[in-house]
N, C-alpha and C positions, 0 to 999 in steps of 0.2 A: 240621157245619162251622161254625166261629165266624165271625161277621160282623167283618170287619177294617175299622177306620176310621183313615185316615191323618190324622195331626195334624202341625202344623208342628214339633213337638218329638219326634216319633216315631210310635207307633201304639198303638191300643187294640183288643183283641179281645174282643168280647162273647161270653162263654162260656155264659151263661145269663141270661135276664131273665124274670121272672114277677111275679105280684101281690105276692109276699112279699119277694123279694130280687133283686139283680143281682150277677153275678160277671164281672169283667173281668181280663184279663191285659194289662198295659201295658208297653211298651218305650219308655224315654225315652233319647234319644241324649245322649252325653257333652256337658257344658256347656250343655245346654238346660234350660228350665224351663217349667212351665205358668203359668197366670194366678195372680196373687194374688187369692183368691176366697173365697167362703163359700157355704153352702147354707142355705136357710130350714128345710127339713124333712129333707133327706138326711143320713143318718149313714153313715160309711164306715170300714172297717177295712182297713189297708194291711199286707200281708205281703211283705217283700222276699225275692225269689228269688235275685237276683244283682246285683252292683254296689254302688256307694255312692250312696245317695239322701239328699240333705239335705232335711229337712222343716222348714219354718218355720210357726209357728202362734201364735195368741194371740187374745185377746178384742177387741182393737182394733188398728188399724194402727200406733199409737204404742207398743204393748206386745207385740212379737213376739219369740219366741225360736226358735233353730234347733238342730237336732241331726242328726248324720249316722247313718243307719241302714244296716245291711249284712245279708247273708244270714241269714235266720231271725228278724230283728227284726220286731216288730209294733207298730202304733199305731192307736188308734181316734180318729177325729175326729168330734166331736159337731156337730149343727146349730148354725149361727151362729158357729162358730169360724173365724176367718180363717186361711187356710193356702195353702201353695205347696209343690210338689215340684220339686226341682232335681237333675239327675243330675251328680254329681261325676265318675263314670265311667258308661258306658252301663249303665243299670239296668233290670231286669225285676222287676215286682212285681204281685201280685194285689190287686185291690180288691173286697172284698165290701161291698155297701151295700144300703140300702133302695132301692126301684126307681124313684125319681124321676129321670127322664132330663133334664128341662128345669128344673132347680133350681140353676143356677149363676149367681151374681152376681159378675161380674168387677170387681175394683177397679183392677188394673193388668195390662197384658198386653203382652208383648214383640212380639206379632204383630198388634197393633191390632184384635183381635177385641172385639166388644161382648158 
C-alpha cells in the first residue's frame, strides 16, 4: 500500500523508496503549482501519465524557460536546476528519482512553506 502524502497542490503517493531510488505518483490539481525549487543532489525524471503539466526550469531564476508536457512526455531534471511543475489541467505523473527526501531548496512558494 503506497504512503499518501497530502500537499496543498494535490497529493503524492510514495510507491517505492530504497537506497538506490524513489518512485512517486503525483496528482497536481488544475491551476496549482509546486514551489520554485532546486535540489543539491537529487536527480529526478518526470513521466506524465495524464493532463497538461507545465514545467519551468533553468540554471538561475532570471533564465527560466517553460514547456507544456502531456501524456507520455518525459523530462529529466538534474541537481541544481531550478524548476517548478504547474498543472494546466489536473495532472498525474510519475517521478523516479534518487532517494534524497530532504533535499528541496524552495525559492518561491505559493503556500508559504520553507
